[in-house]
PDB file of N, CA, C and O in Angstrom:
ATOM      1  N   MET A   1       0.936  -1.156   0.051  1.00  0.00           N
ATOM      2  CA  MET A   1      -0.035  -0.020  -0.004  1.00  0.00           C
ATOM      3  C   MET A   1       0.884   1.290  -0.031  1.00  0.00           C
ATOM      4  O   MET A   1       1.927   1.356   0.619  1.00  0.00           O
ATOM      5  N   ALA A   2       0.462   2.203  -0.744  1.00  0.00           N
ATOM      6  CA  ALA A   2       1.308   3.388  -0.843  1.00  0.00           C
ATOM      7  C   ALA A   2       0.956   4.386   0.405  1.00  0.00           C
ATOM      8  O   ALA A   2      -0.139   4.484   0.959  1.00  0.00           O
ATOM      9  N   HIS A   3       2.026   5.025   0.677  1.00  0.00           N
ATOM     10  CA  HIS A   3       1.985   5.950   1.784  1.00  0.00           C
ATOM     11  C   HIS A   3       1.928   7.538   1.185  1.00  0.00           C
ATOM     12  O   HIS A   3       2.625   7.797   0.205  1.00  0.00           O
ATOM     13  N   THR A   4       1.239   8.400   1.684  1.00  0.00           N
ATOM     14  CA  THR A   4       1.209   9.753   1.351  1.00  0.00           C
ATOM     15  C   THR A   4       1.883  10.608   2.203  1.00  0.00           C
ATOM     16  O   THR A   4       1.811  10.309   3.395  1.00  0.00           O
ATOM     17  N   ALA A   5       2.584  11.693   1.879  1.00  0.00           N
ATOM     18  CA  ALA A   5       3.095  12.620   2.654  1.00  0.00           C
ATOM     19  C   ALA A   5       2.189  13.831   2.750  1.00  0.00           C
ATOM     20  O   ALA A   5       1.452  14.147   1.817  1.00  0.00           O
ATOM     21  N   PRO A   6       2.247  14.458   3.809  1.00  0.00           N
ATOM     22  CA  PRO A   6       1.382  15.580   3.988  1.00  0.00           C
ATOM     23  C   PRO A   6       2.053  16.909   3.233  1.00  0.00           C
ATOM     24  O   PRO A   6       3.264  17.116   3.301  1.00  0.00           O
ATOM     25  N   TYR A   7       1.229  17.703   2.576  1.00  0.00           N
ATOM     26  CA  TYR A   7       1.779  18.883   2.005  1.00  0.00           C
ATOM     27  C   TYR A   7       2.098  19.704   3.060  1.00  0.00           C
ATOM     28  O   TYR A   7       1.295  19.898   3.973  1.00  0.00           O
ATOM     29  N   PRO A   8       3.344  20.277   3.022  1.00  0.00           N
ATOM     30  CA  PRO A   8       3.831  21.354   4.030  1.00  0.00           C
ATOM     31  C   PRO A   8       3.082  22.673   3.851  1.00  0.00           C
ATOM     32  O   PRO A   8       3.275  23.273   2.793  1.00  0.00           O
ATOM     33  N   VAL A   9       2.321  23.154   4.679  1.00  0.00           N
ATOM     34  CA  VAL A   9       1.615  24.398   4.648  1.00  0.00           C
ATOM     35  C   VAL A   9       2.116  25.225   5.649  1.00  0.00           C
ATOM     36  O   VAL A   9       2.129  24.721   6.772  1.00  0.00           O
ATOM     37  N   SER A  10       2.547  26.404   5.532  1.00  0.00           N
ATOM     38  CA  SER A  10       2.985  27.367   6.457  1.00  0.00           C
ATOM     39  C   SER A  10       1.820  28.092   7.133  1.00  0.00           C
ATOM     40  O   SER A  10       0.822  28.345   6.458  1.00  0.00           O
ATOM     41  N   THR A  11       1.879  28.439   8.404  1.00  0.00           N
ATOM     42  CA  THR A  11       0.798  29.145   9.028  1.00  0.00           C
ATOM     43  C   THR A  11       0.807  30.604   8.859  1.00  0.00           C
ATOM     44  O   THR A  11      -0.140  31.217   9.351  1.00  0.00           O
ATOM     45  N   THR A  12       1.802  31.314   8.190  1.00  0.00           N
ATOM     46  CA  THR A  12       1.698  32.708   8.038  1.00  0.00           C
ATOM     47  C   THR A  12       0.702  33.137   7.023  1.00  0.00           C
ATOM     48  O   THR A  12       0.339  32.382   6.120  1.00  0.00           O
ATOM     49  N   SER A  13       0.265  34.333   7.168  1.00  0.00           N
ATOM     50  CA  SER A  13      -0.837  34.915   6.401  1.00  0.00           C
ATOM     51  C   SER A  13      -0.418  35.007   4.945  1.00  0.00           C
ATOM     52  O   SER A  13      -1.284  34.884   4.080  1.00  0.00           O
ATOM     53  N   GLN A  14       0.806  35.206   4.625  1.00  0.00           N
ATOM     54  CA  GLN A  14       1.333  35.432   3.191  1.00  0.00           C
ATOM     55  C   GLN A  14       1.278  34.031   2.550  1.00  0.00           C
ATOM     56  O   GLN A  14       0.749  33.872   1.451  1.00  0.00           O
ATOM     57  N   SER A  15       1.774  33.119   3.174  1.00  0.00           N
ATOM     58  CA  SER A  15       1.797  31.780   2.530  1.00  0.00           C
ATOM     59  C   SER A  15       0.452  31.177   2.359  1.00  0.00           C
ATOM     60  O   SER A  15       0.201  30.472   1.382  1.00  0.00           O
ATOM     61  N   GLY A  16      -0.439  31.443   3.305  1.00  0.00           N
ATOM     62  CA  GLY A  16      -1.733  31.016   3.214  1.00  0.00           C
ATOM     63  C   GLY A  16      -2.551  31.679   1.981  1.00  0.00           C
ATOM     64  O   GLY A  16      -3.379  31.099   1.280  1.00  0.00           O
ATOM     65  N   ALA A  17      -2.182  32.862   1.892  1.00  0.00           N
ATOM     66  CA  ALA A  17      -3.009  33.555   0.734  1.00  0.00           C
ATOM     67  C   ALA A  17      -2.357  33.106  -0.615  1.00  0.00           C
ATOM     68  O   ALA A  17      -3.053  33.117  -1.630  1.00  0.00           O
ATOM     69  N   LEU A  18      -1.115  32.730  -0.666  1.00  0.00           N
ATOM     70  CA  LEU A  18      -0.494  32.166  -1.799  1.00  0.00           C
ATOM     71  C   LEU A  18      -0.902  30.842  -2.144  1.00  0.00           C
ATOM     72  O   LEU A  18      -1.037  30.534  -3.328  1.00  0.00           O
ATOM     73  N   ALA A  19      -1.130  29.953  -1.132  1.00  0.00           N
ATOM     74  CA  ALA A  19      -1.659  28.662  -1.353  1.00  0.00           C
ATOM     75  C   ALA A  19      -3.049  28.720  -1.758  1.00  0.00           C
ATOM     76  O   ALA A  19      -3.412  27.980  -2.672  1.00  0.00           O
ATOM     77  N   ARG A  20      -3.895  29.522  -1.186  1.00  0.00           N
ATOM     78  CA  ARG A  20      -5.327  29.756  -1.712  1.00  0.00           C
ATOM     79  C   ARG A  20      -5.239  30.253  -3.198  1.00  0.00           C
ATOM     80  O   ARG A  20      -5.999  29.728  -4.012  1.00  0.00           O
ATOM     81  N   ARG A  21      -4.468  31.115  -3.561  1.00  0.00           N
ATOM     82  CA  ARG A  21      -4.392  31.659  -4.906  1.00  0.00           C
ATOM     83  C   ARG A  21      -4.073  30.627  -5.872  1.00  0.00           C
ATOM     84  O   ARG A  21      -4.702  30.551  -6.928  1.00  0.00           O
ATOM     85  N   ALA A  22      -2.976  29.695  -5.527  1.00  0.00           N
ATOM     86  CA  ALA A  22      -2.515  28.635  -6.378  1.00  0.00           C
ATOM     87  C   ALA A  22      -3.517  27.523  -6.506  1.00  0.00           C
ATOM     88  O   ALA A  22      -3.417  26.730  -7.443  1.00  0.00           O
ATOM     89  N   ALA A  23      -4.560  27.411  -5.541  1.00  0.00           N
ATOM     90  CA  ALA A  23      -5.407  26.360  -5.555  1.00  0.00           C
ATOM     91  C   ALA A  23      -6.567  26.671  -6.555  1.00  0.00           C
ATOM     92  O   ALA A  23      -7.374  25.791  -6.855  1.00  0.00           O
ATOM     93  N   VAL A  24      -6.639  27.928  -7.065  1.00  0.00           N
ATOM     94  CA  VAL A  24      -7.682  28.202  -7.993  1.00  0.00           C
ATOM     95  C   VAL A  24      -7.025  28.083  -9.409  1.00  0.00           C
ATOM     96  O   VAL A  24      -5.987  28.626  -9.787  1.00  0.00           O
ATOM     97  N   VAL A  25      -7.850  27.260 -10.103  1.00  0.00           N
ATOM     98  CA  VAL A  25      -7.506  26.844 -11.502  1.00  0.00           C
ATOM     99  C   VAL A  25      -8.177  27.741 -12.427  1.00  0.00           C
ATOM    100  O   VAL A  25      -9.396  27.835 -12.283  1.00  0.00           O
ATOM    101  N   PRO A  26      -7.615  28.432 -13.366  1.00  0.00           N
ATOM    102  CA  PRO A  26      -8.344  29.346 -14.324  1.00  0.00           C
ATOM    103  C   PRO A  26      -9.285  28.552 -15.251  1.00  0.00           C
ATOM    104  O   PRO A  26      -9.066  27.369 -15.514  1.00  0.00           O
ATOM    105  N   TRP A  27     -10.236  29.168 -15.690  1.00  0.00           N
ATOM    106  CA  TRP A  27     -11.302  28.528 -16.501  1.00  0.00           C
ATOM    107  C   TRP A  27     -10.669  28.065 -17.854  1.00  0.00           C
ATOM    108  O   TRP A  27     -11.115  27.062 -18.411  1.00  0.00           O
ATOM    109  N   TYR A  28      -9.765  28.691 -18.324  1.00  0.00           N
ATOM    110  CA  TYR A  28      -9.225  28.083 -19.586  1.00  0.00           C
ATOM    111  C   TYR A  28      -8.267  26.940 -19.520  1.00  0.00           C
ATOM    112  O   TYR A  28      -7.913  26.329 -20.528  1.00  0.00           O
ATOM    113  N   VAL A  29      -7.840  26.653 -18.266  1.00  0.00           N
ATOM    114  CA  VAL A  29      -7.097  25.338 -18.199  1.00  0.00           C
ATOM    115  C   VAL A  29      -8.181  24.180 -18.139  1.00  0.00           C
ATOM    116  O   VAL A  29      -8.003  23.114 -18.729  1.00  0.00           O
ATOM    117  N   TRP A  30      -9.361  24.466 -17.360  1.00  0.00           N
ATOM    118  CA  TRP A  30     -10.385  23.474 -17.371  1.00  0.00           C
ATOM    119  C   TRP A  30     -10.867  23.269 -18.834  1.00  0.00           C
ATOM    120  O   TRP A  30     -11.156  22.139 -19.227  1.00  0.00           O
ATOM    121  N   CYS A  31     -10.952  24.335 -19.622  1.00  0.00           N
ATOM    122  CA  CYS A  31     -11.461  24.204 -20.939  1.00  0.00           C
ATOM    123  C   CYS A  31     -10.550  23.380 -21.813  1.00  0.00           C
ATOM    124  O   CYS A  31     -10.964  22.569 -22.642  1.00  0.00           O
ATOM    125  N   ALA A  32      -9.234  23.652 -21.564  1.00  0.00           N
ATOM    126  CA  ALA A  32      -8.197  22.835 -22.307  1.00  0.00           C
ATOM    127  C   ALA A  32      -8.294  21.349 -21.880  1.00  0.00           C
ATOM    128  O   ALA A  32      -8.246  20.444 -22.713  1.00  0.00           O
ATOM    129  N   ALA A  33      -8.420  21.150 -20.671  1.00  0.00           N
ATOM    130  CA  ALA A  33      -8.485  19.712 -20.241  1.00  0.00           C
ATOM    131  C   ALA A  33      -9.581  19.014 -20.806  1.00  0.00           C
ATOM    132  O   ALA A  33      -9.405  17.880 -21.253  1.00  0.00           O
ATOM    133  N   ILE A  34     -10.769  19.597 -20.840  1.00  0.00           N
ATOM    134  CA  ILE A  34     -12.143  18.940 -21.331  1.00  0.00           C
ATOM    135  C   ILE A  34     -11.880  18.913 -22.897  1.00  0.00           C
ATOM    136  O   ILE A  34     -12.318  17.957 -23.537  1.00  0.00           O
ATOM    137  N   ALA A  35     -11.223  19.866 -23.499  1.00  0.00           N
ATOM    138  CA  ALA A  35     -11.072  19.761 -24.859  1.00  0.00           C
ATOM    139  C   ALA A  35     -10.121  18.505 -25.143  1.00  0.00           C
ATOM    140  O   ALA A  35     -10.459  17.729 -26.036  1.00  0.00           O
ATOM    141  N   VAL A  36      -9.170  18.319 -24.560  1.00  0.00           N
ATOM    142  CA  VAL A  36      -8.184  17.335 -24.838  1.00  0.00           C
ATOM    143  C   VAL A  36      -8.936  15.940 -24.569  1.00  0.00           C
ATOM    144  O   VAL A  36      -8.804  15.008 -25.363  1.00  0.00           O
ATOM    145  N   THR A  37      -9.645  15.848 -23.538  1.00  0.00           N
ATOM    146  CA  THR A  37     -10.444  14.608 -23.089  1.00  0.00           C
ATOM    147  C   THR A  37     -11.496  14.384 -24.252  1.00  0.00           C
ATOM    148  O   THR A  37     -11.672  13.259 -24.717  1.00  0.00           O
ATOM    149  N   SER A  38     -12.063  15.294 -24.623  1.00  0.00           N
ATOM    150  CA  SER A  38     -13.217  15.177 -25.660  1.00  0.00           C
ATOM    151  C   SER A  38     -12.679  14.776 -26.982  1.00  0.00           C
ATOM    152  O   SER A  38     -13.214  13.853 -27.598  1.00  0.00           O
ATOM    153  N   THR A  39     -11.674  15.400 -27.447  1.00  0.00           N
ATOM    154  CA  THR A  39     -11.014  14.869 -28.740  1.00  0.00           C
ATOM    155  C   THR A  39     -10.399  13.562 -28.616  1.00  0.00           C
ATOM    156  O   THR A  39     -10.467  12.797 -29.578  1.00  0.00           O
ATOM    157  N   THR A  40      -9.784  13.197 -27.513  1.00  0.00           N
ATOM    158  CA  THR A  40      -9.194  11.811 -27.383  1.00  0.00           C
ATOM    159  C   THR A  40     -10.413  10.768 -27.343  1.00  0.00           C
ATOM    160  O   THR A  40     -10.392   9.806 -28.110  1.00  0.00           O
ATOM    161  N   VAL A  41     -11.378  10.942 -26.527  1.00  0.00           N
ATOM    162  CA  VAL A  41     -12.562  10.080 -26.611  1.00  0.00           C
ATOM    163  C   VAL A  41     -13.261   9.906 -27.983  1.00  0.00           C
ATOM    164  O   VAL A  41     -13.705   8.819 -28.354  1.00  0.00           O
ATOM    165  N   GLY A  42     -13.333  11.088 -28.740  1.00  0.00           N
ATOM    166  CA  GLY A  42     -13.932  11.148 -29.917  1.00  0.00           C
ATOM    167  C   GLY A  42     -13.237  10.443 -31.039  1.00  0.00           C
ATOM    168  O   GLY A  42     -13.819   9.821 -31.927  1.00  0.00           O
ATOM    169  N   LEU A  43     -11.890  10.599 -30.920  1.00  0.00           N
ATOM    170  CA  LEU A  43     -10.981   9.836 -31.943  1.00  0.00           C
ATOM    171  C   LEU A  43     -11.008   8.389 -31.699  1.00  0.00           C
ATOM    172  O   LEU A  43     -11.072   7.581 -32.625  1.00  0.00           O
ATOM    173  N   TYR A  44     -10.954   8.028 -30.361  1.00  0.00           N
ATOM    174  CA  TYR A  44     -10.983   6.461 -30.147  1.00  0.00           C
ATOM    175  C   TYR A  44     -12.394   5.969 -30.620  1.00  0.00           C
ATOM    176  O   TYR A  44     -12.528   4.956 -31.306  1.00  0.00           O
ATOM    177  N   TRP A  45     -13.386   6.717 -30.227  1.00  0.00           N
ATOM    178  CA  TRP A  45     -14.822   6.267 -30.608  1.00  0.00           C
ATOM    179  C   TRP A  45     -14.907   6.254 -32.066  1.00  0.00           C
ATOM    180  O   TRP A  45     -15.507   5.332 -32.618  1.00  0.00           O
ATOM    181  N   ASP A  46     -14.320   7.264 -32.792  1.00  0.00           N
ATOM    182  CA  ASP A  46     -14.579   7.172 -34.272  1.00  0.00           C
ATOM    183  C   ASP A  46     -13.769   6.000 -34.992  1.00  0.00           C
ATOM    184  O   ASP A  46     -14.226   5.453 -35.995  1.00  0.00           O
ATOM    185  N   ILE A  47     -12.574   5.652 -34.444  1.00  0.00           N
ATOM    186  CA  ILE A  47     -11.743   4.575 -34.941  1.00  0.00           C
ATOM    187  C   ILE A  47     -12.669   3.304 -34.657  1.00  0.00           C
ATOM    188  O   ILE A  47     -12.823   2.508 -35.583  1.00  0.00           O
ATOM    189  N   SER A  48     -13.249   3.085 -33.518  1.00  0.00           N
ATOM    190  CA  SER A  48     -14.013   1.966 -33.223  1.00  0.00           C
ATOM    191  C   SER A  48     -15.327   1.801 -34.127  1.00  0.00           C
ATOM    192  O   SER A  48     -15.721   0.726 -34.579  1.00  0.00           O
ATOM    193  N   TRP A  49     -15.917   3.007 -34.308  1.00  0.00           N
ATOM    194  CA  TRP A  49     -16.986   3.113 -35.241  1.00  0.00           C
ATOM    195  C   TRP A  49     -16.742   2.578 -36.695  1.00  0.00           C
ATOM    196  O   TRP A  49     -17.470   1.779 -37.284  1.00  0.00           O
ATOM    197  N   HIS A  50     -15.628   3.136 -37.161  1.00  0.00           N
ATOM    198  CA  HIS A  50     -15.125   2.807 -38.514  1.00  0.00           C
ATOM    199  C   HIS A  50     -14.729   1.308 -38.632  1.00  0.00           C
ATOM    200  O   HIS A  50     -14.845   0.728 -39.712  1.00  0.00           O
ATOM    201  N   THR A  51     -14.270   0.694 -37.543  1.00  0.00           N
ATOM    202  CA  THR A  51     -13.846  -0.726 -37.632  1.00  0.00           C
ATOM    203  C   THR A  51     -15.207  -1.449 -37.407  1.00  0.00           C
ATOM    204  O   THR A  51     -15.371  -2.417 -38.150  1.00  0.00           O
ATOM    205  N   SER A  52     -16.177  -1.188 -36.569  1.00  0.00           N
ATOM    206  CA  SER A  52     -17.198  -2.065 -36.435  1.00  0.00           C
ATOM    207  C   SER A  52     -18.312  -1.729 -37.434  1.00  0.00           C
ATOM    208  O   SER A  52     -18.833  -2.692 -37.997  1.00  0.00           O
ATOM    209  N   ILE A  53     -18.745  -0.511 -37.728  1.00  0.00           N
ATOM    210  CA  ILE A  53     -19.860  -0.179 -38.492  1.00  0.00           C
ATOM    211  C   ILE A  53     -19.485   0.177 -39.987  1.00  0.00           C
ATOM    212  O   ILE A  53     -20.214  -0.101 -40.939  1.00  0.00           O
ATOM    213  N   GLY A  54     -18.425   0.739 -40.075  1.00  0.00           N
ATOM    214  CA  GLY A  54     -18.034   1.272 -41.527  1.00  0.00           C
ATOM    215  C   GLY A  54     -18.118   2.779 -41.699  1.00  0.00           C
ATOM    216  O   GLY A  54     -18.048   3.527 -40.723  1.00  0.00           O
ATOM    217  N   ARG A  55     -18.269   3.228 -42.953  1.00  0.00           N
ATOM    218  CA  ARG A  55     -18.296   4.486 -43.364  1.00  0.00           C
ATOM    219  C   ARG A  55     -19.485   5.272 -42.334  1.00  0.00           C
ATOM    220  O   ARG A  55     -20.470   4.717 -41.849  1.00  0.00           O
ATOM    221  N   ASP A  56     -19.126   6.559 -42.179  1.00  0.00           N
ATOM    222  CA  ASP A  56     -20.157   7.270 -41.398  1.00  0.00           C
ATOM    223  C   ASP A  56     -20.337   8.738 -41.941  1.00  0.00           C
ATOM    224  O   ASP A  56     -19.625   9.133 -42.865  1.00  0.00           O
ATOM    225  N   THR A  57     -21.199   9.466 -41.420  1.00  0.00           N
ATOM    226  CA  THR A  57     -21.327  10.778 -41.851  1.00  0.00           C
ATOM    227  C   THR A  57     -20.677  11.853 -40.962  1.00  0.00           C
ATOM    228  O   THR A  57     -20.064  11.550 -39.938  1.00  0.00           O
ATOM    229  N   PHE A  58     -20.826  13.072 -41.372  1.00  0.00           N
ATOM    230  CA  PHE A  58     -20.098  14.179 -40.522  1.00  0.00           C
ATOM    231  C   PHE A  58     -20.873  14.379 -39.183  1.00  0.00           C
ATOM    232  O   PHE A  58     -20.267  14.912 -38.254  1.00  0.00           O
ATOM    233  N   TRP A  59     -22.115  14.007 -39.024  1.00  0.00           N
ATOM    234  CA  TRP A  59     -22.894  14.234 -37.791  1.00  0.00           C
ATOM    235  C   TRP A  59     -22.937  13.094 -36.882  1.00  0.00           C
ATOM    236  O   TRP A  59     -23.798  13.020 -36.006  1.00  0.00           O
ATOM    237  N   THR A  60     -22.060  12.222 -37.050  1.00  0.00           N
ATOM    238  CA  THR A  60     -22.119  11.023 -35.955  1.00  0.00           C
ATOM    239  C   THR A  60     -21.700  11.634 -34.686  1.00  0.00           C
ATOM    240  O   THR A  60     -21.058  12.684 -34.677  1.00  0.00           O
ATOM    241  N   PRO A  61     -22.083  10.939 -33.485  1.00  0.00           N
ATOM    242  CA  PRO A  61     -21.649  11.274 -32.147  1.00  0.00           C
ATOM    243  C   PRO A  61     -20.179  11.458 -31.923  1.00  0.00           C
ATOM    244  O   PRO A  61     -19.736  12.375 -31.232  1.00  0.00           O
ATOM    245  N   ALA A  62     -19.408  10.536 -32.543  1.00  0.00           N
ATOM    246  CA  ALA A  62     -17.920  10.602 -32.513  1.00  0.00           C
ATOM    247  C   ALA A  62     -17.381  11.782 -33.081  1.00  0.00           C
ATOM    248  O   ALA A  62     -16.506  12.429 -32.505  1.00  0.00           O
ATOM    249  N   HIS A  63     -17.901  12.128 -34.287  1.00  0.00           N
ATOM    250  CA  HIS A  63     -17.349  13.462 -34.961  1.00  0.00           C
ATOM    251  C   HIS A  63     -17.732  14.542 -34.186  1.00  0.00           C
ATOM    252  O   HIS A  63     -16.890  15.430 -34.050  1.00  0.00           O
ATOM    253  N   LEU A  64     -18.917  14.686 -33.590  1.00  0.00           N
ATOM    254  CA  LEU A  64     -19.423  15.759 -32.753  1.00  0.00           C
ATOM    255  C   LEU A  64     -18.504  15.969 -31.509  1.00  0.00           C
ATOM    256  O   LEU A  64     -18.165  17.086 -31.119  1.00  0.00           O
ATOM    257  N   CYS A  65     -18.145  14.841 -30.943  1.00  0.00           N
ATOM    258  CA  CYS A  65     -17.237  15.025 -29.698  1.00  0.00           C
ATOM    259  C   CYS A  65     -15.979  15.475 -30.290  1.00  0.00           C
ATOM    260  O   CYS A  65     -15.452  16.322 -29.570  1.00  0.00           O
ATOM    261  N   ILE A  66     -15.333  15.220 -31.307  1.00  0.00           N
ATOM    262  CA  ILE A  66     -14.103  15.747 -31.782  1.00  0.00           C
ATOM    263  C   ILE A  66     -14.262  17.079 -32.148  1.00  0.00           C
ATOM    264  O   ILE A  66     -13.356  17.847 -31.825  1.00  0.00           O
ATOM    265  N   HIS A  67     -15.375  17.586 -32.850  1.00  0.00           N
ATOM    266  CA  HIS A  67     -15.531  18.980 -33.128  1.00  0.00           C
ATOM    267  C   HIS A  67     -15.866  19.917 -31.790  1.00  0.00           C
ATOM    268  O   HIS A  67     -15.626  21.124 -31.741  1.00  0.00           O
ATOM    269  N   PHE A  68     -16.397  19.227 -30.837  1.00  0.00           N
ATOM    270  CA  PHE A  68     -16.625  19.947 -29.646  1.00  0.00           C
ATOM    271  C   PHE A  68     -15.245  20.139 -28.844  1.00  0.00           C
ATOM    272  O   PHE A  68     -15.092  21.148 -28.155  1.00  0.00           O
ATOM    273  N   GLY A  69     -14.420  19.332 -28.925  1.00  0.00           N
ATOM    274  CA  GLY A  69     -13.071  19.469 -28.373  1.00  0.00           C
ATOM    275  C   GLY A  69     -12.310  20.471 -29.065  1.00  0.00           C
ATOM    276  O   GLY A  69     -11.674  21.301 -28.417  1.00  0.00           O
ATOM    277  N   ALA A  70     -12.315  20.472 -30.401  1.00  0.00           N
ATOM    278  CA  ALA A  70     -11.559  21.438 -31.361  1.00  0.00           C
ATOM    279  C   ALA A  70     -12.077  22.765 -31.134  1.00  0.00           C
ATOM    280  O   ALA A  70     -11.233  23.661 -31.135  1.00  0.00           O
ATOM    281  N   ILE A  71     -13.261  23.081 -30.943  1.00  0.00           N
ATOM    282  CA  ILE A  71     -13.978  24.395 -30.894  1.00  0.00           C
ATOM    283  C   ILE A  71     -13.614  24.958 -29.424  1.00  0.00           C
ATOM    284  O   ILE A  71     -13.319  26.143 -29.272  1.00  0.00           O
ATOM    285  N   LEU A  72     -13.653  23.990 -28.292  1.00  0.00           N
ATOM    286  CA  LEU A  72     -13.308  24.466 -27.100  1.00  0.00           C
ATOM    287  C   LEU A  72     -11.845  24.798 -27.015  1.00  0.00           C
ATOM    288  O   LEU A  72     -11.528  25.823 -26.411  1.00  0.00           O
ATOM    289  N   ALA A  73     -10.970  24.079 -27.527  1.00  0.00           N
ATOM    290  CA  ALA A  73      -9.654  24.352 -27.475  1.00  0.00           C
ATOM    291  C   ALA A  73      -9.387  25.734 -28.334  1.00  0.00           C
ATOM    292  O   ALA A  73      -8.615  26.583 -27.888  1.00  0.00           O
ATOM    293  N   GLY A  74      -9.974  25.887 -29.414  1.00  0.00           N
ATOM    294  CA  GLY A  74      -9.820  27.163 -30.143  1.00  0.00           C
ATOM    295  C   GLY A  74     -10.310  28.344 -29.484  1.00  0.00           C
ATOM    296  O   GLY A  74      -9.710  29.416 -29.562  1.00  0.00           O
ATOM    297  N   LEU A  75     -11.423  28.183 -28.810  1.00  0.00           N
ATOM    298  CA  LEU A  75     -11.930  29.392 -28.143  1.00  0.00           C
ATOM    299  C   LEU A  75     -11.175  29.766 -26.823  1.00  0.00           C
ATOM    300  O   LEU A  75     -11.070  30.950 -26.502  1.00  0.00           O
ATOM    301  N   SER A  76     -10.665  28.791 -26.081  1.00  0.00           N
ATOM    302  CA  SER A  76      -9.740  29.021 -25.050  1.00  0.00           C
ATOM    303  C   SER A  76      -8.388  29.506 -25.481  1.00  0.00           C
ATOM    304  O   SER A  76      -7.785  30.345 -24.813  1.00  0.00           O
ATOM    305  N   SER A  77      -7.935  29.031 -26.505  1.00  0.00           N
ATOM    306  CA  SER A  77      -6.558  29.521 -27.084  1.00  0.00           C
ATOM    307  C   SER A  77      -6.826  30.911 -27.503  1.00  0.00           C
ATOM    308  O   SER A  77      -6.075  31.776 -27.051  1.00  0.00           O
ATOM    309  N   ALA A  78      -7.798  31.265 -28.311  1.00  0.00           N
ATOM    310  CA  ALA A  78      -8.186  32.477 -28.832  1.00  0.00           C
ATOM    311  C   ALA A  78      -8.212  33.506 -27.641  1.00  0.00           C
ATOM    312  O   ALA A  78      -7.613  34.575 -27.749  1.00  0.00           O
ATOM    313  N   TYR A  79      -8.850  33.204 -26.604  1.00  0.00           N
ATOM    314  CA  TYR A  79      -8.917  34.003 -25.487  1.00  0.00           C
ATOM    315  C   TYR A  79      -7.576  34.422 -24.932  1.00  0.00           C
ATOM    316  O   TYR A  79      -7.290  35.602 -24.728  1.00  0.00           O
ATOM    317  N   LEU A  80      -6.776  33.418 -24.700  1.00  0.00           N
ATOM    318  CA  LEU A  80      -5.381  33.635 -24.173  1.00  0.00           C
ATOM    319  C   LEU A  80      -4.539  34.549 -25.176  1.00  0.00           C
ATOM    320  O   LEU A  80      -3.859  35.486 -24.758  1.00  0.00           O
ATOM    321  N   ILE A  81      -4.617  34.257 -26.352  1.00  0.00           N
ATOM    322  CA  ILE A  81      -3.888  34.956 -27.420  1.00  0.00           C
ATOM    323  C   ILE A  81      -4.392  36.485 -27.405  1.00  0.00           C
ATOM    324  O   ILE A  81      -3.567  37.389 -27.272  1.00  0.00           O
ATOM    325  N   LEU A  82      -5.622  36.724 -27.531  1.00  0.00           N
ATOM    326  CA  LEU A  82      -6.120  38.153 -27.422  1.00  0.00           C
ATOM    327  C   LEU A  82      -5.930  38.933 -26.262  1.00  0.00           C
ATOM    328  O   LEU A  82      -5.636  40.127 -26.325  1.00  0.00           O
ATOM    329  N   THR A  83      -6.106  38.229 -25.054  1.00  0.00           N
ATOM    330  CA  THR A  83      -5.858  38.936 -23.804  1.00  0.00           C
ATOM    331  C   THR A  83      -4.388  39.181 -23.571  1.00  0.00           C
ATOM    332  O   THR A  83      -4.016  40.195 -22.981  1.00  0.00           O
ATOM    333  N   THR A  84      -3.534  38.262 -24.026  1.00  0.00           N
ATOM    334  CA  THR A  84      -2.178  38.503 -23.872  1.00  0.00           C
ATOM    335  C   THR A  84      -1.598  39.702 -24.873  1.00  0.00           C
ATOM    336  O   THR A  84      -0.787  40.542 -24.483  1.00  0.00           O
ATOM    337  N   THR A  85      -2.066  39.657 -26.037  1.00  0.00           N
ATOM    338  CA  THR A  85      -1.689  40.582 -27.007  1.00  0.00           C
ATOM    339  C   THR A  85      -2.335  41.995 -26.782  1.00  0.00           C
ATOM    340  O   THR A  85      -1.627  42.987 -26.958  1.00  0.00           O
ATOM    341  N   PHE A  86      -3.568  42.125 -26.425  1.00  0.00           N
ATOM    342  CA  PHE A  86      -4.294  43.350 -26.359  1.00  0.00           C
ATOM    343  C   PHE A  86      -4.561  43.764 -24.923  1.00  0.00           C
ATOM    344  O   PHE A  86      -4.866  44.932 -24.683  1.00  0.00           O
ATOM    345  N   GLY A  87      -4.467  42.932 -24.032  1.00  0.00           N
ATOM    346  CA  GLY A  87      -4.809  43.165 -22.539  1.00  0.00           C
ATOM    347  C   GLY A  87      -3.853  44.181 -21.912  1.00  0.00           C
ATOM    348  O   GLY A  87      -2.836  44.587 -22.475  1.00  0.00           O
ATOM    349  N   LYS A  88      -4.261  44.551 -20.710  1.00  0.00           N
ATOM    350  CA  LYS A  88      -3.445  45.563 -19.898  1.00  0.00           C
ATOM    351  C   LYS A  88      -2.201  44.856 -19.479  1.00  0.00           C
ATOM    352  O   LYS A  88      -2.200  43.665 -19.167  1.00  0.00           O
ATOM    353  N   ASN A  89      -1.142  45.615 -19.478  1.00  0.00           N
ATOM    354  CA  ASN A  89       0.166  45.041 -18.890  1.00  0.00           C
ATOM    355  C   ASN A  89       0.028  45.286 -17.434  1.00  0.00           C
ATOM    356  O   ASN A  89       0.062  46.458 -17.060  1.00  0.00           O
ATOM    357  N   VAL A  90      -0.128  44.309 -16.533  1.00  0.00           N
ATOM    358  CA  VAL A  90      -0.172  44.436 -15.203  1.00  0.00           C
ATOM    359  C   VAL A  90       1.218  44.532 -14.514  1.00  0.00           C
ATOM    360  O   VAL A  90       1.266  44.930 -13.350  1.00  0.00           O
ATOM    361  N   ASN A  91       2.269  44.212 -15.129  1.00  0.00           N
ATOM    362  CA  ASN A  91       3.567  44.300 -14.651  1.00  0.00           C
ATOM    363  C   ASN A  91       4.373  45.490 -15.032  1.00  0.00           C
ATOM    364  O   ASN A  91       5.595  45.504 -14.886  1.00  0.00           O
ATOM    365  N   SER A  92       3.673  46.525 -15.535  1.00  0.00           N
ATOM    366  CA  SER A  92       4.501  47.741 -15.889  1.00  0.00           C
ATOM    367  C   SER A  92       4.422  48.805 -14.916  1.00  0.00           C
ATOM    368  O   SER A  92       3.931  49.898 -15.200  1.00  0.00           O
ATOM    369  N   GLY A  93       4.884  48.527 -13.791  1.00  0.00           N
ATOM    370  CA  GLY A  93       5.218  49.388 -12.556  1.00  0.00           C
ATOM    371  C   GLY A  93       4.091  50.159 -12.080  1.00  0.00           C
ATOM    372  O   GLY A  93       4.215  50.893 -11.099  1.00  0.00           O
TER     373      GLY A  93
END
């Protein structure tokens, strides 16, 4: 059986605030994770579909899963690109 080690957390207020801030995951990271999962599941499903059923159309559930992942990845990437390019520079003194 595996043993786990406790995560060292400091009791100072600055370290606590840093730990709370690090625990928050931005929405675009979740979108990217869902996009990768959706695309991977869709690709595996599509290959299985072609193997067992044969030719299919554009609107099969496997293709829709792949398209959903691609759209989600594209939107989250476009947000990051546009906010990085045209957003406020928060590090400019």
